[in-house]
N, C-alpha and C positions, 0 to 999 in steps of 0.2 A: 633413272633407276634400272637395275638389271633384273629382268623378268624372264622366267621360263614358262612356257605353255605346254602342258603334257596332254597331247591329243589334238589332232588337226582336223576336227570336225567343224561344223558350222559355227558353234559358239567359240571354239578355240581360235579359229582363223579371224573372225570378226574382232574378237577381243584383242588378240595379239597385234594385229595389224594396226588397229586404232590406238593401242598403247604406243606403238612405235611412231605413229604419226605425231604424238605429243612429245617426242624426243627421247623416249625410253629405248633401251637396247633389249631386244626380245629374241630369245631362242625358242624355236618350236621343236618339240620332240615327238616323234611318232615311229612306230615299228614298221609302217607301211612304206616300203622302199619306193614303190611306184608313185605314191602320192607325194612323197618328199621330192622326187625327181620333177614332178609337175610343178611344184611350188618353186623349186630352185631355178626353173626355166622362166619364172615370172608369170606363170599361169595358175589358175585356180581350179580345184576339183569340184567346186560348187559354183552356182550362178547367184551372185548378189550384186545388184547395181552399185557401181562406184568403188567396189572393193579391190578389183584388180589393178586399177590405176594407183591406188594407195600402196598396194604391194610393190608395184614397179618402182615408185618413188622411194620407198623406204629401203628397197634393195640397193638402189643407186647410192643412197646415203649410208649404207652399211649398218643400218639399225636392226636388220632382221637376219637371222641365221637358222639353219635347219640341221637336225641331227637325229640319228637313230639311237644314240647313246644316252641313257638316263643319267649316267655318271657325269657326262659333259653338261647336261641340263642343270643338274644340281650344283656343280662347281660354278656355273655362270651366275646363279640366281640369288638375289636377296628375297624375292617373292616367287613362289611357285604356284601357278594356277592349274588346278585339275579340271580339265574340260573333256572328260571321258564319257562314253555312252553309259546311260542308265536305263536300258530298255525295260519295258514291263515284263514281269513274269506272268505265267498263266493265270495267277490269282489277282493280277492287277498291281502287285507290289513292284517297287523299283529294284532292278537287279544291280547290286553294288559290287559285283565281283571284280570288275575292272578297276574301280576306285580302291577297293581294299587291297587288291594284289599290288597295285602301284605304290600304295603307302607302305606296305610291308617292305618293298624294295627300297623306297626312300629312307626308311629307318636305318638302313645299313650304310647309307651314303652321306647323310647330313653330317657335316664337320663343324659348322658354325651356325649361329642363330639364323633361322629361316622361317619366314611366314608361309604357311601352306594354306591355300585358299581353295575351297570348293566353289567352283563357278558352275559346274553342272547342277541340274536340278536334282536334289537328293532329299530323302525322307528326313523328317524331324528326328533328331538324335544322331545324325551321321557325324557331326563334328565331335561329339563325345566319343563315338566309336573309334574315330581316327586318332583321337588323343590317346585312347587306351592302347591302341596298337603301337603307337610310337613310344609310349611310356613303358610298355612291356618289353621293348628292346633296349631299355636303359637310358632313353632320352628324357630330358626334363622340360616340361612345359614352362614357358616363360624364360627359360635359359637357353635351351637348344632350338626350340621351335615354339610357335603358336599356331593354332588352327583357326581359320576365319571362314565364316559363311558369307558369300557375296553373290547372291542370286542374280541371274541375268534377266533382262526384260526386253529382249530383241524381237522385233517383228520382221519376219522374213520379207524381203523386198524393200524395206527401208531401214535395215539394221545398222548401216553405217551412220546414218543421222541419229538413230536411237542411241548408239554408243557415244558418239561425239557430243551429243546434246541431250543427255538423259534428263527425264522429268524428275527422277530421284535416284540416289544411289543408296543401297541397303548394305550395311556392314554389320555382321554378327560376330561379336567377340567379347570375351571377358577380360582381355588383355589391353591395358592402356597403351602399351608399346605398339602392339600390332594395330590397334585402332588408329594411332597417329600415323603410322606408316601407310596404312590404307587411305586415310584422308589426304595425306600428301600426294599419293598417287592419283587420286581422283579430282583433286581441287582444280586442275586446269580444265576439266570437263564441265564444271558447274559455275563458271564465272558469271553466268546470267542470274545467279542467285538461287537456283534450284537446290534442294536440300541434300546433304549427306546424312543419312539416318543411321546412327550407331545404336545397336541394341544387343540383347542376348542372342546367342547362336540359334536356339530353338525357335524363337520368334522370327528371326531372319529366314530360317529354313522354311517356315510355314508361309511367309509372305508370298513367295512365288506360287505355291499351290493355291492359296486362297485367291490371289489375283486372277490366275488363269481359270479357276473354277467359276468365279463370278462372271467373267466375260463369256465363258461357255454357256452359263445359265442364261445370260441375256440373249445369246444367239438362239438357244432352244426356245426361250420364251417367245421371241418375235416369230419364230417359225410356227409355234402353236397358234399365236394370234392370226398369222396368215391363213392357217388352215380353217380357223373359225370364220375369218372374213369370207372365204369361199363358200362356206355353208350359209351365211346370213346375207350375202350380197353386199358386203362392205369392201373397201379398197384399202389394202394394207399400207400402201404408200401414204395415204392420207392419215391413217391411224398412227403410223410411225412418225409422221411430221408433227402431229399433235402431241404425241408422247415426248418426243425429243426436245421440244421447247420447254419442257419442265426441267428446271435446273437440278432437281433432285434425281432425274433420270438421265438426261443427256442423250444426244443422238447416236453416239458411238455404239457399234455392234448391234444396232437395231435394224439390220438389213436382212430380210428374209431370203432364204435360198435353200441350198442342199445340205446345210449343216456344216459344222466345223471339221477340220482335218489337220494334217501336218504333224510335226514331231512333238509339239508341246501339249496342246489342249487335250487330245485323247488320253495320253499316258498320265498327264498331271491330274485330270479328273479321276481317273481310275485309281491312281496312287493315293489321292486324298480320301477317296471312299474306302480304300483298304486300310489306311491309317486309322480312320474312325472306327471301322469294324474291329480292328486289332485291339482297340482300346474300349471295346464294348459299347460303341455308339453307332446307331444306324443313321447315316446321313441321308435322309429321305429325299431332299431336294436334289442331291447329286445323282442318286439312283434314277430319278425322273429325267435329269439332264441326259444321262447316258442312253436311256430308253428313247427319248424324243429324238436324239441325234441319229440313232440307227433307224428309227421309224421314218424319218424325213426322207431318207434316200429310197427306202422301200416304197413310200407313197409316190415318189416321182416316177419310179420304174412302173409301178402299177398304173399310173395315169397314162403312160405311153401305151402299155398293153391294153388298157381299157379302150383307148381311142381306136385300136385295131380289133375291137370286139373280142378281146381275150386271146388273140393269136398273132404273134409277131414272127413266127417261123418263116424263114425265107425273106423277111424284110431286111433292108439295108439302111443303116443309120450313119449319117455324118455326125461326128462328135468334135465340137470345138472346145478345147481345154482339157488338159490331163493333170497339170499341177494342182495342188490343193488350193492355191490362191495365185493371183498374178504376181509377176516379177520374182519368181523363184522357179527352180527346177525340182523342187521337193514334191514327191508324189506319195509320201507316207500318209496313210489314211485318207487319200484323196477321194472325194465323192465321185469324181469322174470314173475312177476305177471300179467303184461299186456299181455304178450305172452300167458300165461296159460289161461287167461280169453278169449282172442281172439280165441283160439282153442276150448275151451269147449263150447263157444257160437255157434260154428259151428259144434257142436255135435261130436267132437273128444274127446278122453280121454287122460289124462296126468298123468304120474307117475314121481314124482320129488325126487331129492336128493340134500341136501346141508349140508356141515359139521357142520354148526352152526345155520342156520336160519329155521330149521324145525318147532319148536314150534311156533315162531312168524308167520310163514306162515300158520300154522293150524288155528291160531286165525284169520288171515286175509282172508284166502280162504276156510276155513272149509273143508267139504268133497266134494267140487267141483272137487278136484284132489286127486290122491293117493300119498302116501309117501313111498319111498323105504328105506330099512335098510342100503343100501350102494349104491355106484355109479353103480356097476355092476349089482346089483339086479334089478335096474330100467330097464335094457335092455331086460329082458326076455319078449318075446311076443310083443315088441315094433316094430313099422314100421320104425321109424327113431329116431335119437338122436339129441336133441337141446342143445346147450351150451349157457348159458345166463350169467354166472358169472365166472370170470377167477381165480378160486381157483388154487393154485399150484398143487394140486393132480389131477386136470383135464388136466394138461399140458403134461403129459407123460403117458397116459393110455395104456393099452394092446389093441392096435388097431386090432390085429388079433382076439382077443376075441370079440371086438365090431363087426367086420366084420362077424364073425361066428354066433353071437347071434341075431342080428337084423333080422327082417323078410326080409328086403332088406337093404343092407349096405349104408345108407344115413346119412350124418351129416350136420346139419344146424348150423353153428358156428357164433354166434353173437359177438365173442371176438377175432376172427382171431388167434387161438391158434396153428394151424398147417400149414405146408407148402402144398399148393394144389398139387404140383407135386408128393410129396411122397404118399399122399393118393390116388391119381389117379393110381399110379403104383401098389398100394395094392388092387385095385379093389373097392375102396370106393368112392361113389359119394359125393362130398364135395362142400358145398355152404358157402362162407364167405362174408365179407363186403368189397366192393371196389376192389376186385380182380377177374379176369376173371375165370369163371367156367371152369374147365378142366374135360372132361368126364372121368369116370373110365376106366382103361385099358380094361376091358371087361364090357361094359354097360349092358350086359345081365346077369351079375352075380346075383345070388340069393342064398338063404340059402341052397338049395339042392345041387347046383353045387359046393358050398364051403364045402360040407360034414358037414353041421351043425348038432350038437348034442344038444338036448334039455338041457337047463341049469337047 
């Protein structure tokens, strides 16, 4: 099938390259000349495990092409996917200006029947708005075009597997013709028997918001439970294990930490809350989810400040992790950035390391923090270590080196990577989420008593 992808962001690249992997011919259209140049050279402007090798293979097989011309993209395609940014407005609503402008331009270029698919996360009613735009320019639905809602469910870090082996595919359309075309496109991806769900457009548009809001709610709930655990002397790991064995609940997304971030959960929760308010309904659970997520980061910063008796000015903190989650370079709404800002605003200094998100963090944080060449280089001269992203390489570090190198062996772990008992026995003061603080075996331990040698 001939497909065009309008917009080469995260969703567009993963979707288009995976469609090409299944034998389709895909043209990517974007106005960003530099980004297209990167792609044409076989490199990606984003980090996503496994995607670059797929791009290289499909370029060799001549199944992918790149253009800045919308006309070329339309002439090529039987199906056009809109994978354009829909950032939040100040009121939390989704900004559809890029989507609407593109559809206005498409309306003058479509010469034969074309399926136009919203792959970006868009508000309920967007398909109807796009149909109205196209019909206002003289095109006829069902004859010249059909509009389909096809929400994405990609998890950054494992997006290739998510697309190639989806748990479900959601297609929203009132057109039997468009529905059959979309089912034909996706059938190679669901040979394991997972469903293709065809439904009305508004329901399809709401599925993505409802799914992400529910998962965000689980994250905020377990963070609240973790905070209660600390108050009453319980262990959140054990509570989580007991909850997760209930088939009605399940273990997924029941990991306490610093809250959710990234490109989807924050804006989708806000957008669903706005949608409800716009329709005279107060979505109280979502309002609480938003408050809890913001509060969780503040609590973590306050914990660090309280440890230093309310004053971190002049303190130096090593920060491991800048991406909002591992296996991505995405720093949008990253908890690590909130922590860095919270500390530097209190006149502390931060030196950070992340395997993939350093350049994006430099663009976001500038020179307000320092950037280390590797995880251990960040420790030299630091008063404490903060862990904000659960990269695998942070899970089994040289704890003896950490203990010797820090000015005082203290770890503030926002991802619960280590066992408190083990670190206490090693003489490391360890503060995690939802688990009781166990004093180090020798709370007086310091770098001189440990025989510290300058790194």
